[in-house]
N, C-alpha and C positions, 0 to 999 in steps of 0.2 A: 261342110267338109273343111273349108278354109279355117273356120274357128277351131275345129278339132286339131288341125295341123299346127296352128299357133299354140294351142294348149299343150300339145305333145312336145313342141320345140321348147316351150317355157318349162315344162316338167323336166326335159332332158338337161336344160341349163341349170336348173335347181339341183338336179341329181349330180351333175358334174361339179357344181360348186361345193356340194356337201362332200363329195368324194375328195376333192382337192383339199378342203379343210381337214377332213379325216386323215389324209395322207400327211399333211403338214403336222398335225397333232401327233401322229404316230412317229414321225421323224424326230420331233422335239423330244418325245418320251424316250425313243431309242438313244438319242444323243445324250440325254441326261443319264440314262442307265449306263451307257458306254463310259462316260466321264467318271461316274462313280466307280465302275469296275476298274478302270485304269488307275484311279486314285488309290483304291484299296490295294491293287497289285503293287503300285509304286511304294506305298507305305510298307507293305510286307517285305519287299526286296530291300528297302532302306533299312528296316529293322534287322533283317537277316545279315546284311553286309556290315552294318554298324557293330553287330555282335561279333562277327568274325574279325573286324578291325580291332575291336577292344581286346579280343583274345590274343591276336597277333602282337598288339602293343604290350600286353602283359608278358608274353613269352619273350619279347625283345628286351624288356626291362630286366627280367630274370637272367637272361643271357648276359646282359651288360654287367650285372652284379657278379655273376659267376666269372666272367672274364677279369673283372677288377680283382676278385679274390685270388684268381690264378696268378695275376701279375704280382700281387703282394707276396704270394707264396714263392714265386720265382725270385723276387727281389731278396726275400729272406734267405732262400737257399743259396743264392749267389754270394750273399754276405757270409753265410756259414762256410761255404766252400773256400772263400778267400781267407777266412780265419783258420780253417784247417790246413790250407797250403802254407800259411805263415808258420803255424805250429810244426808242420812237417819239416820245413826248411831249417828250423832251429835245431 
């Protein structure tokens, strides 16, 4: 009976050790999978926001050019207005 008890205890220890190793292995696999998933999500968000940033930059540049064009047009119109006032005064 004592020999069977020792054998059972030994088998339980082996089983516990195998379960512990299996749990560690599953944890490592889960961690790797989680890191990959987070990396993919991060890359996706980075790409998405970089695209939006580039689009906003392009719109900003177009608006700057438009503002510059309007300023030039305003400058020209003021000059013409000044010339018309001079002609009117004569």
